[in-house]
C-alpha positions in Angstrom: 0.0 0.1 0.0 1.4 3.3 -1.0 -1.6 5.4 0.1 -4.2 5.9 2.9 -7.4 3.9 2.8 -9.2 6.7 4.6 -8.4 10.3 3.2 -11.3 12.1 4.8 -9.1 14.2 7.3 -6.4 14.8 4.3 -9.0 16.1 1.9 -10.8 18.0 4.6 -7.8 20.0 6.0 -5.9 19.8 2.8 -2.9 17.9 4.2 -0.8 15.0 2.9 -0.4 12.8 6.1 -3.4 12.0 8.7 -1.1 13.1 11.5 -1.8 16.2 13.7 0.6 17.5 16.2 -1.1 18.0 19.4 -1.2 21.7 20.4 0.2 21.3 23.8 0.1 24.7 25.4 3.3 25.8 26.9 5.4 23.0 25.0 4.9 23.2 21.3 6.2 25.9 19.5 6.0 27.8 16.0 9.2 25.9 14.9 7.3 22.8 15.7 4.1 23.4 13.9 6.0 24.6 10.8 8.2 21.4 10.9 5.1 19.2 10.9 3.1 20.9 8.4 6.1 21.2 6.2 6.4 17.2 6.7 2.8 17.0 5.4 1.1 16.5 8.7 -1.1 19.5 10.4 1.3 21.6 12.7 -0.6 23.4 15.6 -0.1 26.6 17.6 -1.6 26.4 21.1 -2.8 29.9 22.2 -4.0 29.1 25.8 -1.0 30.6 27.5 -0.2 33.3 25.1 -1.5 36.9 25.1 -3.1 38.2 22.2 0.3 39.9 20.9 2.2 36.7 21.5 -0.3 34.8 19.6 -0.2 37.1 16.6 3.7 37.0 16.6 3.7 33.5 16.6 1.1 33.1 14.0 3.1 35.5 11.6 6.1 33.4 12.2 4.3 30.1 11.2 3.0 31.8 8.2 6.5 33.0 7.4 7.8 29.4 7.7 5.1 27.5 5.9 2.3 27.9 3.3 0.8 24.7 4.3 -2.4 24.5 6.4 -2.1 24.8 10.1 -4.3 24.3 13.2 -4.8 27.1 15.9 -6.0 25.8 19.3 -8.0 27.5 21.9 -9.3 26.8 25.5 -13.0 27.6 25.9 -13.4 27.4 29.6 -15.5 29.9 31.6 -13.2 32.0 33.8 -13.9 31.5 37.3 -15.1 34.0 40.1 -12.6 35.3 42.5 -11.9 32.7 45.1 -9.7 34.8 47.8 -10.5 32.3 50.5 -9.6 29.0 48.5 -6.7 30.9 46.9 -5.4 31.6 50.7 -5.9 28.0 51.9 -4.2 26.6 48.8 -1.4 29.3 49.5 -1.4 28.1 53.1 -0.9 24.6 52.1 2.0 25.4 50.0 3.9 27.6 52.5 6.1 24.8 54.0 7.5 24.5 50.4 8.1 28.3 50.1 10.0 28.2 53.3 12.0 25.3 52.4 13.1 27.0 49.1 13.6 30.3 50.6 10.8 32.0 49.1 8.5 34.6 50.8 5.0 32.9 51.3 3.5 36.4 51.5 4.7 37.7 48.2 2.0 38.5 45.8 0.8 35.8 43.7 1.9 35.6 40.1 -1.0 35.8 37.4 -1.5 32.7 35.2 -2.2 33.4 31.6 -4.7 30.7 30.5 -7.3 32.8 28.5 -10.3 31.3 26.7 -11.2 32.0 23.3 -12.7 35.5 23.3 -13.6 38.7 21.2 -9.7 39.5 20.8 -8.8 36.0 19.8 -11.8 35.7 17.5 -10.7 38.9 15.8 -7.2 37.2 15.2 -8.5 34.4 13.4 -10.5 36.5 11.2 -7.3 38.3 10.4 -5.1 35.2 10.1 -7.4 32.7 8.7 -5.9 29.5 9.9 -7.1 26.5 7.9 -8.1 24.7 11.0 -9.4 25.8 14.5 -9.6 23.3 17.5 -11.1 24.0 20.7 -10.4 22.2 24.2 -13.4 22.1 26.8 -16.1 22.0 24.5 -16.9 25.0 22.1 -17.1 28.7 22.6 -20.4 30.6 22.9 -22.3 30.6 19.5 -21.6 34.1 18.3 -18.0 33.6 18.5 -18.1 30.1 17.1 -20.1 31.4 14.0 -17.5 34.2 13.5 -14.8 31.5 13.4 -16.5 29.4 11.2 -17.1 32.3 8.8 -13.5 32.6 8.1 -13.8 29.3 6.1 -11.7 27.4 8.9 -12.4 23.8 9.5 -13.8 23.3 13.3 -12.7 20.5 15.4 -12.8 19.9 19.1 -12.2 17.1 21.7 -14.5 14.6 23.0 -13.7 12.1 26.0 -17.1 10.4 25.8 -19.6 9.4 23.2 -22.0 12.0 24.6 -19.6 14.8 23.9 -18.8 13.6 20.7 -22.6 13.7 19.6 -22.9 17.2 21.2 -19.8 18.3 19.2 -21.5 17.0 16.1 -24.8 18.6 16.6 -23.2 22.0 16.7 -21.5 21.6 13.5 -17.8 20.5 14.1 -16.2 19.0 11.1 -14.2 16.5 12.7 -14.0 15.2 16.2 -11.1 14.4 18.2 -11.7 11.1 20.4 -9.4 11.8 23.3 -8.9 8.7 25.5 -7.7 8.8 29.0 -4.2 7.9 28.1 -3.5 11.3 26.6 -1.2 13.7 28.5 -2.1 17.2 29.4 -5.5 18.4 30.3 -8.5 16.3 29.9 -11.0 17.7 27.2 -14.1 16.9 29.2 -16.7 19.3 29.4 -20.2 17.6 30.0 -18.9 15.5 33.0 -16.3 16.1 35.6 -16.1 12.4 36.7 -12.7 11.2 36.0 -13.6 7.6 37.1 -15.8 7.2 34.1 -13.4 8.4 31.4 -12.8 6.0 28.6 -9.5 4.7 27.2 -8.5 5.4 23.4 -9.0 2.2 21.8 -12.4 1.6 23.7 -13.6 5.2 22.8 -12.6 5.5 19.1 -14.9 2.7 17.6 -17.8 3.9 19.7 -17.4 7.6 18.6 -16.9 6.4 15.0 -20.3 4.5 15.4 -22.1 7.5 17.0 -21.2 10.2 14.5 -21.0 11.0 10.8 -17.9 13.3 10.7 -14.2 12.0 10.6 -12.8 11.1 13.9 -9.2 11.8 14.9 -7.8 9.2 17.7 -5.6 10.8 20.4 -4.1 9.5 23.5 -1.4 6.9 23.9 -0.5 6.9 20.1 3.2 7.5 19.6 4.2 4.9 16.9 3.3 3.1 13.9 1.5 0.5 15.9 -0.8 2.9 17.4 -1.6 4.7 14.1 -2.5 1.3 12.4 -4.7 0.2 15.4 -6.6 3.6 15.2 -7.1 3.3 11.7 -8.4 -0.4 12.2 -11.1 0.9 14.8 -12.4 3.7 12.2 -10.4 6.6 13.0 -9.4 8.8 9.8 -6.4 10.5 11.6 -4.4 10.5 14.6 -3.5 13.4 17.0 -0.1 12.9 18.6 1.5 14.9 21.5 3.9 13.0 23.8 5.9 11.7 21.1 6.7 15.2 19.7 7.9 16.4 23.1 11.3 14.9 22.8 12.0 17.0 19.6 14.4 19.8 19.6 11.6 22.2 18.6 9.7 21.4 22.0 10.0 23.9 24.6 10.6 22.1 27.7 12.5 22.8 30.9 15.5 20.3 31.4 13.7 18.4 34.4 10.7 17.9 32.1 12.7 16.4 29.2 14.7 14.3 31.7 11.3 12.9 33.3 10.0 12.0 29.8 13.4 10.2 28.8 13.0 8.2 32.2 9.2 7.7 32.2 7.9 4.0 32.7 4.6 2.9 31.5 3.0 3.6 34.9 4.6 6.8 35.8 1.8 9.1 35.0 -1.6 9.8 36.9 -4.6 12.1 36.4 -3.8 15.3 38.7 -5.6 18.6 39.5 -2.8 20.1 41.7 -1.3 22.2 38.9 -4.1 24.3 37.5 -7.2 22.9 39.3 -8.4 20.9 36.4 -7.6 17.2 35.7 -4.6 16.5 33.5 -2.2 13.7 33.0 1.6 14.1 34.0 4.5 12.2 35.4 4.1 11.9 39.1 6.6 14.2 41.1 7.1 15.1 44.6 4.0 17.6 44.9 1.6 14.8 43.8 3.3 12.2 46.2 3.0 14.7 49.1 -0.5 16.1 48.4 -2.0 13.1 46.7 -2.6 13.7 42.8 -6.3 15.0 43.3 -6.9 17.4 45.9 -10.3 19.3 47.0 -8.0 22.1 48.1 -7.0 23.5 44.8 -8.7 26.6 43.5 -10.9 26.4 40.3 -9.1 26.4 37.1 -6.8 27.8 36.2 -6.4 29.8 39.6 -4.6 27.0 41.2 -1.3 27.6 39.0 -0.3 31.0 40.4 0.8 30.0 43.8 3.1 27.2 42.4 4.8 29.3 39.7 7.5 30.6 42.4 8.1 27.2 43.5 8.4 25.7 40.0 10.9 28.3 38.9 13.1 28.1 41.9 13.2 24.3 41.8 13.7 24.2 38.1 16.8 26.6 38.3 18.1 23.9 40.7 17.5 21.0 38.3 14.3 19.6 40.1 10.9 19.0 38.7 9.2 18.8 42.2 6.9 21.4 41.3 6.6 21.3 37.5 3.5 20.0 35.8 5.3 17.2 33.9 2.5 16.7 31.3 2.9 13.4 29.4 0.7 10.8 28.0 1.0 7.0 29.0 3.2 6.2 25.9 6.3 8.4 26.7 8.6 5.3 26.7 7.7 5.1 22.9 8.9 8.6 22.2 12.3 9.2 20.0 14.4 12.0 20.0 14.3 13.4 16.5 13.1 16.6 14.7 9.3 17.0 14.4 9.5 16.8 10.7 11.5 13.8 10.6 9.2 12.0 13.3 6.1 13.2 11.3 7.7 11.5 8.1 8.8 8.3 9.8 5.6 7.7 11.6 3.5 8.0 8.3 6.1 5.8 6.3 6.1 3.1 9.2 2.3 3.1 9.6 1.9 2.8 5.5 4.3 -0.1 5.6 2.3 -2.1 8.2 -0.9 -1.3 6.6 0.4 -2.6 3.3 1.1 -6.1 4.8 -2.2 -6.0 7.0 
């Protein structure tokens, strides 16, 4: 076999390979997006931790580096109301760590920059006209979504259950990312907060495929050709890969995060809410061991992150990831250290070789 059996995603997005680079806020870079798109996949820019001006600058850099289609990804959570009491309690819980690292526990808490899709970002996509716009945590409010769609962009979003997939299709998504429990980073759930009932990738994908008519993109625990072939066998039209790209030189990783990925075992990740207040998968570190992976003490997303920033910065400067959100999927051991472009081409070639003998 020299071509893909299911070309719906390639035809929908105008790409050569059914491989999407996961956005990965804080880790992916314009250089990574350019490399993946130039290799024939779909490169992605994650905007959630960028200011409007940073996003505009990064988009301009990507457009200079490639003329191929790109994906721009946004969070669409509802910003929480102020929670001074919970933030004060959370800070008190972290005070012993501040003192241990020689930090002032009474210093002002830094602001965290996880901004949802809003009027400013909507105007940016109207200006930049990316070929694909993806959302995490559901979809934005209807007027903003309609404006984004009017640019001509294809709209996709993550579903962690069949119910979420149907909800997204009913609201006009052109394709759906079936995000299994194995995936690293923030869970994309938005209709339920019950992590105990989240579904693994290879149980979720065929059920979503059966439930919707639009193409399905498999995500979570896919890091090599075997995972790609398995996803296609279950009815996916493409895969979204994140953790496998994190060891590329284009990834923006602290040395402790890179080292943790290089040394991760198959069972070293858990779902935690400690770092932002929202469930996300990452490699176990000291903070999770001390406080437990999930705590009712954390402020609402994304308010928990602010008080951890000084601890993270001080520990990382000393070579420690004790307070770093070490996001990773369950297949980190399958990641290979090579450029994002080479990884994209190699994954595609190896998957096609396996499909040709299937």
